[in-house]
N, C-alpha and C positions, 0 to 999 in steps of 0.2 A: 249812604251808599245809594245810587240809583238802581232800581231794578231793571232787569232786562225786559224789554217789551215781547210778550208772547201772546198769541191768540188763545183764548180759553177754549180747549177742546176736551171732550169727554176723555177720561183716563179710567180704564178697568184696571184694578189692582192685580188681579190674577194674570192678565196679559202682560202688564209691566214686569210682574214677577218673572215670567217665562223669558222676557227680553233681557233680563239681567245676565243671561248666558250668552247673549250675542256681543261679541268683542269687536272693538275697533282694532284691527290688526297692528296699526302703527303704534298706538298708545297703549293697547293691552287693558283698556278699561271698557265696561259695558256701554252700550248706547245709552241706556237709562242714565247711568252715572254721568255720562258726558253731556246730558241734556239734549240728546238728539231726537228723542221721541216727543213729538208735539201732541199727538192723539193716539188713543188706543182704545177702541170701543168693541164691544162684543154682545151680540145677540144670541139666540139659541142656534141659528144657522149661519152666522157671519161674523167675521173679525175684520175690522178696519184699522190699520196703522198708518198715521202719517209721521214721517220721520225725515230727518234732514241728515247732512254729512257736514264735517268741520269745514269742507270747502267744496265747491262744485267741481273742481278739478281732480278730486279724489278717484283714482282709477279703480278703486276697490268697492265702489257704491253698489254695483250690481251684486257682487258677492255678499256684501253685508245684508243687503235686502233679502236675498234668496236664503242666507242663513236664518234671518228672522222668520221667513215664511216657512221653511222646514221645521224649525223649532215649535212654531205655533201649531203646524199640522200634527206633529207628534204628541204634543200636549193636549190639544182640543181635537180629538179624533172625530167627535160627532158633529163638527162645524163643517159645512159643506163649501163655504166660500171665505177665503183668506185673501185679503188684498193689502199688500205692503207698498205704500206709495212714498216715493221721494219728492219732497217739496223744499222750496226755497225761500219761502216767505213765512215767517220772518227769518232773515239771515241768522245763521248760528253765530254765537260769540261765546268766549270763555265764561262770560257772567251766567251762562245757563248751566254750568257744571253744578252738580248737586254737592252739598256739604260732604257727602260720604266720597264722592269722586275727588274732591279736593284733598280730603285727607289721604286717599289712596295715592294721589299725586305727590304727597308730602307738603302739602299747602294748607294754611289755616282755613278753618271754615269761615264763611262770611260773617261779618258783624253788622248790626243795625245801626251803628253810630257813625 
């Protein structure tokens, strides 16, 4: 199976854990499980998230990004700057859905053969 092309960006596990509560309203899965989070970095005073949407035409993109921002603000109260950016490169594809997300959708996890 060919792996999806993604740019290697820093991923903070605590930020990703927080973003598990941000749901795509149409699919009911988290943005993490859908593979929409391309980067999530944290320093003592800032959090930066680069995420995408399943399609550029998604009318709920602003709402999803704002939900992410609000959840991060509530969880990381001592951080003074939180930036959640929508990015379009690389384009999202279903190949980016995590194995957990695939199971939640009733699909088999990926195999390496």
